[in-house]
C-alpha positions in Angstrom: -28.1 20.2 3.4 -25.6 23.0 3.7 -28.0 25.0 5.9 -28.2 22.0 8.3 -24.5 21.7 8.8 -24.2 25.5 9.0 -26.7 25.4 11.9 -24.7 22.6 13.6 -21.5 24.6 13.3 -23.1 27.6 14.8 -24.5 25.7 17.7 -21.5 23.6 18.7 -18.4 25.5 17.6 -18.8 28.7 19.5 -15.9 27.7 21.8 -15.4 24.0 21.7 -16.5 21.1 19.6 -16.7 17.8 21.6 -17.5 14.1 21.1 -15.7 13.8 17.7 -16.8 10.4 16.3 -14.5 8.2 14.2 -15.9 7.3 10.8 -17.7 3.9 10.6 -17.1 1.1 8.1 -19.6 -1.6 7.4 -16.9 -4.0 6.1 -14.9 -3.6 9.3 -13.8 -7.2 9.1 -11.6 -6.2 6.1 -9.7 -3.3 7.7 -8.9 -4.3 11.3 -5.8 -2.2 11.2 -7.9 1.0 11.0 -8.9 0.5 14.7 -6.4 -1.9 16.2 -2.6 -1.5 15.7 -2.1 -4.9 17.4 -3.3 -6.4 14.1 -0.2 -5.3 12.2 1.7 -8.3 10.7 -0.8 -10.9 11.8 -1.4 -12.3 8.3 2.3 -12.9 7.4 2.0 -11.1 4.0 2.2 -7.5 3.0 -1.6 -6.9 3.2 -3.3 -3.8 1.7 -6.9 -2.7 1.8 -8.7 0.3 0.3 -12.3 1.2 1.2 -14.6 4.0 -0.1 -17.8 4.8 1.7 -20.6 7.2 0.6 -22.9 7.7 3.6 -26.5 8.8 3.4 -26.8 9.0 -0.4 -29.0 11.7 -1.9 -28.8 13.7 1.3 -26.0 16.0 0.2 -25.8 18.7 -2.4 -26.9 17.8 -6.0 -28.0 14.4 -4.9 -24.6 13.4 -3.5 -23.9 11.7 -0.2 -23.8 13.7 3.1 -20.4 12.2 4.0 -17.6 10.5 2.0 -14.9 8.5 3.6 -11.8 6.8 2.3 -9.5 4.4 4.1 -6.1 2.9 3.0 -4.1 0.5 5.1 -1.1 -1.6 4.6 0.7 -3.9 7.1 3.5 -6.5 7.0 5.2 -8.9 9.2 8.8 -8.1 10.0 10.5 -11.0 11.9 13.6 -8.9 12.4 11.6 -6.6 14.6 9.7 -9.5 16.3 6.4 -8.3 15.0 4.7 -6.3 12.3 4.4 -2.7 11.1 1.5 -0.9 9.5 0.2 2.4 8.0 -3.4 3.5 8.2 -4.8 6.6 6.5 -8.4 7.8 6.8 -9.9 10.8 4.9 -13.4 11.8 6.1 -15.4 14.6 4.4 -18.7 15.8 5.9 -20.1 18.8 4.0 -17.6 21.6 4.5 -15.7 19.7 7.1 -12.6 17.5 6.4 -10.8 15.2 8.8 -7.5 13.4 8.0 -5.9 10.8 10.2 -2.5 9.2 9.5 -1.1 6.5 11.9 2.0 4.4 11.8 1.8 1.2 13.8 4.1 -1.4 15.4 2.9 -4.6 17.0 5.1 -7.0 19.0 3.9 -10.6 18.1 4.5 -13.8 20.0 2.9 -17.2 20.2 0.3 -17.8 22.9 -1.3 -21.2 23.3 -2.5 -22.4 19.9 -2.5 -18.9 18.4 -0.6 -15.7 18.4 -1.0 -12.4 20.1 0.0 -8.9 18.9 0.4 -5.9 21.3 0.7 -2.7 19.3 0.8 1.0 19.4 0.1 3.7 16.7 1.5 7.2 16.5 0.4 9.7 14.0 -1.3 13.0 13.2 -5.0 13.9 13.2 -5.9 17.0 11.1 -9.3 18.7 11.1 -10.5 21.7 9.1 -13.5 23.5 7.6 -13.9 25.5 4.5 -15.4 28.7 6.0 -15.8 30.3 2.6 -18.6 27.9 1.8 -20.5 28.5 5.1 -23.5 30.7 5.4 -23.8 31.9 9.0 -27.2 33.1 10.2 -25.5 36.2 11.6 -23.0 38.2 9.5 -19.5 38.6 10.9 -20.0 35.9 13.5 -16.5 35.5 15.1 -17.2 31.9 15.9 -17.7 31.0 12.2 -14.5 31.1 10.0 -14.6 32.9 6.7 -11.6 31.1 5.1 -10.3 27.5 4.9 -8.9 26.8 8.4 -7.1 23.7 9.6 -5.4 22.4 12.7 -3.6 19.2 13.7 -2.4 17.3 16.7 -0.4 14.3 17.7 -2.6 11.2 17.9 -1.8 7.9 19.8 -3.6 4.6 19.8 -3.0 1.1 21.2 -4.4 -2.4 20.9 -4.2 -6.1 21.5 -5.1 -8.7 18.9 -5.2 -12.4 19.4 -6.0 -15.1 16.7 -5.9 -18.8 16.1 -6.9 -20.6 12.9 -10.6 -20.3 13.8 -11.0 -17.4 16.2 -9.9 -13.8 16.6 -10.5 -11.1 19.2 -9.1 -7.6 19.5 -9.4 -4.8 22.0 -8.1 -1.3 21.2 -8.4 2.4 21.8 -7.8 5.5 19.6 -7.2 9.2 20.6 -5.8 7.9 23.9 -4.5 11.3 25.0 -7.7 13.0 23.9 -5.8 15.7 22.0 -7.2 19.2 21.3 -7.1 20.7 17.8 -7.2 24.5 17.3 -8.6 26.4 14.4 -7.6 30.0 14.3 -8.6 33.0 12.1 -7.3 36.3 13.4 -8.2 36.7 17.0 -10.9 34.0 16.8 -9.9 30.5 18.0 -12.1 27.4 17.9 -11.1 24.0 19.3 -12.0 20.4 18.7 -11.5 17.9 21.6 -11.0 14.4 20.3 -12.7 11.9 22.6 -11.0 8.6 23.4 -12.7 5.7 21.5 -12.8 2.0 22.4 -13.1 -0.9 20.0 -13.9 -4.6 20.4 -13.8 -6.9 17.4 -14.2 -10.7 17.4 -15.0 -13.4 14.9 -15.2 -17.1 14.4 -14.7 -19.4 11.4 -16.9 -22.5 11.3 -16.7 -25.0 8.5 -20.1 -26.5 7.6 -18.8 -28.8 4.9 -16.0 -28.9 2.2 -17.6 -26.0 0.3 -19.6 -23.9 2.8 -18.4 -22.1 5.9 -19.7 -19.4 8.3 -17.8 -16.4 9.5 -19.8 -14.6 12.3 -18.3 -11.5 13.8 -19.1 -8.5 16.0 -17.8 -4.9 16.0 -18.3 -2.6 19.0 -17.3 1.0 19.0 -17.8 3.5 21.9 -16.6 6.9 23.0 -17.8 6.3 26.6 -21.0 8.2 25.9 -22.5 6.6 22.8 -21.9 3.2 21.2 -22.3 1.4 17.9 -22.7 -2.4 17.6 -22.6 -4.4 14.4 -23.5 -8.1 14.5 -22.5 -9.9 11.3 -22.6 -13.4 9.7 -21.0 -14.1 6.3 -21.5 -17.3 4.4 -18.4 -18.3 2.4 -18.7 -20.6 -0.7 -15.7 -22.6 -1.7 -13.4 -20.0 -0.1 -14.2 -17.9 -3.2 -17.5 -16.1 -2.8 -19.2 -14.6 0.2 -22.4 -12.9 1.2 -23.9 -11.9 4.5 -26.0 -9.6 6.6 -25.1 -7.3 9.5 -27.4 -5.8 12.0 -26.4 -2.4 13.3 -28.1 -1.5 16.6 -30.6 1.4 16.4 -29.9 1.9 12.7 -30.7 -1.0 10.3 -29.2 -3.8 8.3 -26.2 -4.1 6.0 -26.0 -6.4 3.0 -22.5 -7.7 2.2 -21.1 -9.5 -0.8 -17.7 -10.1 -2.3 -15.3 -12.4 -4.1 -11.7 -13.7 -3.8 -10.6 -13.1 -7.4 -7.5 -15.2 -6.6 -5.4 -16.1 -3.6 -4.2 -12.5 -3.3 -6.9 -10.2 -4.7 -10.4 -9.6 -3.3 -13.2 -7.1 -3.5 -16.3 -6.5 -1.6 -19.5 -4.4 -1.5 -21.5 -3.2 1.5 -25.0 -1.6 1.3 -26.5 -0.1 4.4 -30.3 -0.1 4.6 -31.5 2.4 7.1 -34.7 1.2 8.9 -34.9 2.9 12.3 -33.6 6.4 11.9 -34.7 8.9 9.1 -31.4 8.9 7.3 -30.9 7.5 3.8 -29.0 4.4 2.7 -25.2 4.2 2.3 -22.8 2.2 0.0 -19.3 1.0 0.5 -16.6 -0.5 -1.8 -13.6 -2.5 -0.7 -10.5 -3.7 -2.6 -7.7 -5.8 -1.0 -4.5 -7.3 -2.2 -1.8 -9.4 -0.4 1.8 -9.4 -1.6 3.5 -12.7 -0.7 6.6 -12.6 1.4 9.1 -15.2 0.3 10.6 -17.0 3.3 12.3 -20.3 4.1 10.6 -20.5 7.4 7.8 -23.0 7.9 4.3 -21.5 7.9 3.1 -21.1 11.5 0.0 -23.0 12.4 -1.8 -19.8 13.5 -1.2 -17.8 10.3 -4.3 -18.5 8.3 -6.1 -16.5 5.6 -9.5 -17.9 6.4 -10.8 -14.7 7.9 -12.2 -12.2 5.5 
């Protein structure tokens, strides 16, 4: 596996690396803040979410995964600021490469019709690096291939709009809006990474079949303007306690989802990607979420509803 990524590095990093792709999550309905700062504060509680993803298991060294990604997010409503704030951290490891993103978000929230709308922005830092000491270039002393651990960082800005009622949500957002450039330097050799602007569309619907069963279909679309990824999902929720479902990822395969609300505040979930179309191996993802209640004397707004997973 190392030879494959070394070859990729040699081909694409001579001067510039382009089309940087944000990591994907199969349980995207649990971490909306990762892609849309307009989501901040929409639940009314202090909401936290932790996800771990091992992608393409058995494809890495010693039978490990080819990529490992972690995501932590927390957001809270702050009525004194007329909206909500959030923090999102993503750590993405692909062979000898490491990407770290940290964004702080603010969303202005107001009522709109029977629901509420949040208009938000995120400001943070995106850091990218590679451990050159672990690389094995085809040509010795290749100036385009670093020999030590090199890193670079840049300011990163995103924006998004998120609207929800009791039964419907929809969000449109963009990351890396200024398309920043990150430089790696070792001596006189300088390599750059151009972060491409990404666009996201999320939407979901809650439909109650009867007093114990409900459906929660959703879609997730990600694009950098050149390539796109589309997930179409349906989860079945039993007694607002257990859920299971299936997602179809275009040009890749299916995703099996399952989880449980342990109580009103704690939940966990599991996602298993089954690759059907391309030759890559399967992936697995774990999620843990917890909501800290905010004590308030204000009446609960009709559009703040924890139905959505």
